[in-house]
C-alpha positions in Angstrom: 62.4 106.0 83.0 60.3 104.2 85.4 62.5 101.2 86.5 60.3 98.4 88.0 61.7 95.2 89.6 58.5 93.8 90.7 58.8 90.2 90.6 62.5 89.7 90.9 64.5 88.4 93.8 67.8 90.6 94.4 70.9 89.3 96.6 73.4 92.0 97.4 76.3 90.6 99.2 78.1 93.0 101.7 74.8 95.1 102.1 74.8 95.8 105.6 76.3 99.0 105.1 78.1 101.5 102.6 77.6 101.2 98.7 75.8 97.7 99.3 73.3 98.9 101.8 72.5 101.5 99.3 72.3 99.3 96.3 69.8 97.2 98.5 67.6 100.3 99.1 67.5 101.3 95.4 66.6 97.7 94.4 64.1 97.7 97.0 62.4 100.9 96.1 62.2 99.6 92.4 60.2 96.7 94.0 62.6 93.6 94.1 62.7 91.3 96.9 66.0 92.0 98.7 68.3 89.4 100.3 70.5 91.2 102.7 73.8 89.7 103.6 76.6 90.4 105.8 78.9 88.2 108.1 77.1 88.6 111.4 73.0 88.1 112.5 73.2 91.3 114.4 74.4 93.3 111.3 72.2 91.7 108.7 68.9 92.2 111.4 70.0 96.0 111.6 70.3 96.2 108.2 66.8 94.8 107.6 65.2 96.9 110.1 67.0 99.8 108.4 65.9 99.5 105.0 62.4 98.8 106.2 62.0 102.5 107.5 63.2 104.0 104.4 61.2 101.7 101.9 57.6 101.1 102.8 56.4 97.7 102.3 59.5 96.4 100.9 60.0 92.6 100.8 63.4 92.0 102.7 65.2 89.1 104.1 68.2 88.5 105.7 71.1 85.9 105.7 74.4 85.9 107.6 77.2 84.4 106.0 80.7 85.0 105.2 81.1 84.9 101.6 85.0 85.2 101.7 84.8 81.1 102.6 83.6 78.3 100.8 81.3 77.2 103.5 79.9 80.6 104.0 79.1 80.9 100.1 77.6 77.3 100.5 75.4 78.3 103.5 74.3 81.5 101.7 73.3 79.3 98.6 71.6 76.8 100.6 69.4 79.5 102.3 68.7 81.1 99.0 68.3 78.7 96.0 67.7 80.9 93.3 68.0 84.9 92.4 67.5 86.9 89.7 69.8 89.5 90.5 73.1 88.9 92.1 75.2 92.0 93.2 78.8 91.0 94.3 79.5 93.9 96.4 81.3 92.2 99.3 84.9 93.8 99.4 87.7 94.9 101.7 90.5 97.5 101.1 93.2 98.8 103.2 96.1 101.2 102.2 99.5 99.5 103.0 102.8 99.9 101.6 103.7 97.0 98.7 106.8 96.0 100.5 104.6 95.5 104.3 101.9 93.3 102.5 102.4 89.8 103.4 101.2 86.8 101.2 98.4 86.4 103.7 97.0 89.7 103.0 97.0 89.0 99.1 95.1 85.7 99.7 92.9 87.1 102.1 91.8 90.1 99.6 91.5 87.8 96.6 89.2 85.4 98.6 86.8 88.4 99.9 87.1 90.6 96.7 87.2 87.9 94.0 86.4 84.4 95.0 83.3 85.4 97.0 81.8 86.6 93.3 83.2 83.9 91.4 81.4 81.1 93.8 78.0 82.8 94.0 78.2 83.3 90.0 78.9 79.5 89.7 75.9 78.8 92.0 73.3 81.4 90.5 74.2 81.8 86.9 72.9 78.6 85.8 69.3 79.1 87.0 69.5 82.2 85.0 70.4 81.0 81.8 67.7 78.3 82.4 65.0 81.0 83.2 66.4 83.2 80.4 66.7 86.2 82.3 68.9 87.8 85.1 71.4 90.0 86.2 75.0 89.6 87.7 76.8 93.0 88.6 80.4 92.9 90.1 81.2 96.2 92.2 84.6 97.0 91.0 86.8 100.2 91.3 88.6 102.6 89.1 91.3 101.1 91.0 90.9 98.1 88.5 92.5 100.4 85.8 94.1 102.8 87.8 96.1 100.8 90.3 96.6 102.7 93.6 100.5 102.3 94.6 99.0 102.7 98.2 96.8 99.5 97.8 98.3 97.5 95.1 96.7 94.1 96.3 93.4 95.9 96.4 93.5 97.1 92.7 94.7 93.8 91.8 91.6 92.0 92.9 89.6 94.7 91.0 91.4 93.7 87.8 90.5 90.4 88.4 86.7 91.3 88.9 86.9 92.8 85.6 88.3 89.6 83.9 85.8 87.4 85.5 82.8 89.6 84.7 84.0 89.9 81.0 84.4 86.0 80.7 81.2 85.2 82.4 79.1 87.6 79.9 80.4 85.4 77.2 78.7 82.4 78.7 75.3 84.4 78.3 75.4 84.8 74.5 72.0 84.9 72.9 70.1 85.0 76.1 68.4 87.8 78.2 71.0 87.5 81.0 73.7 89.8 81.5 76.8 90.2 83.6 78.7 93.8 84.0 81.0 95.6 86.3 80.5 99.0 87.9 83.2 101.1 88.8 83.1 103.4 91.7 85.7 106.0 92.3 86.3 107.5 95.5 83.0 107.2 97.5 82.2 108.3 101.0 81.0 105.0 102.5 81.3 104.2 105.9 84.8 102.6 105.7 86.1 105.6 103.8 84.6 107.9 106.1 86.8 106.3 109.0 89.6 106.4 106.9 89.3 110.0 106.0 88.5 110.8 109.8 92.0 109.2 110.7 93.4 111.5 108.0 92.1 114.5 109.6 93.0 113.7 113.0 96.4 112.8 112.1 96.5 116.2 110.0 94.8 118.5 112.5 92.1 119.3 110.1 88.3 119.1 109.6 86.9 116.0 108.0 85.7 118.4 105.1 89.2 119.6 104.4 90.9 116.0 104.8 88.3 115.0 102.3 89.0 117.6 99.8 92.6 117.4 100.3 92.8 113.7 99.7 91.1 114.1 96.5 93.3 116.9 95.3 96.6 115.0 96.3 95.6 111.6 95.5 93.1 111.5 93.0 93.9 114.8 91.1 92.1 113.9 87.8 88.7 113.6 89.3 86.5 116.1 87.4 83.9 116.3 90.0 86.7 116.9 92.6 84.5 115.1 95.6 83.8 111.9 96.7 80.8 110.3 95.2 77.9 109.4 97.8 76.6 105.8 98.2 73.2 106.5 96.5 75.3 108.1 93.4 76.9 104.6 92.7 73.6 102.8 93.8 71.8 104.8 90.8 74.3 103.2 88.3 73.9 99.6 89.8 69.8 99.8 89.8 69.7 100.6 86.3 72.3 98.1 85.4 70.1 95.5 87.1 67.1 96.6 85.7 65.2 95.4 82.5 66.0 98.5 80.7 69.7 97.8 80.5 69.0 94.7 78.4 71.8 95.7 75.8 74.3 96.3 78.3 76.5 93.1 78.7 79.9 92.4 79.5 80.8 96.0 80.2 83.1 98.0 82.8 80.8 100.9 83.5 82.5 103.9 85.2 80.9 105.9 87.8 84.1 107.5 89.0 83.5 111.0 88.4 85.7 111.3 85.5 89.0 110.3 87.5 90.1 108.0 84.6 91.3 110.0 81.4 91.4 107.5 79.0 88.5 107.3 76.8 88.3 103.3 76.6 
């Protein structure tokens, strides 16, 4: 299969690092014009420079905006009027005991992980429907259906993303626009790598051992028995964003290494 996204514009939120950066790279390699987004100008400029070194001739622009806020989303939409592909990737996570999570954290996680995607879908979906082609992809998590006890607030937001993406898909009936969610499992992004390094330091072990032990102890049902790479997740997202994925709509697509044991 040769995925060709030439002539399309793709906005990837939270794409200065991690899964979002890998998705931007994959979409750029497929020919899409990329809008890189992050909270600071320095980070988005660095991300654009890094992408241009690995994807020769790529058309890449940068917009610094905090999509967790109303004003940030409005600024992004003002800078980028229309997109063909919207990847709602911006998100945060933090392990914390349920009884230690204050109201402010619940609201903060909801604003970053859920409201960012809602606001941008509200802005860009009408244009996709009018043009009769478009892709919206929410980057959720296996935590949406296997809520982790160590970060229930995070799991809540990922479940909400599934509801929003499925509901939005219903609005595309009879069109060539699709809305889907991709559910990564444990993935070795920069943020997770820092988390694993902290575990290694606490336990006096190597990073490799800490990563292996985390999967064995906290995600024992994983069939691949390892963290995924960001590029492995990006591969799924690039396909979902492609013209070839024309009959995949309203789906929650797992890329979690077989961690979830249910078949539906």
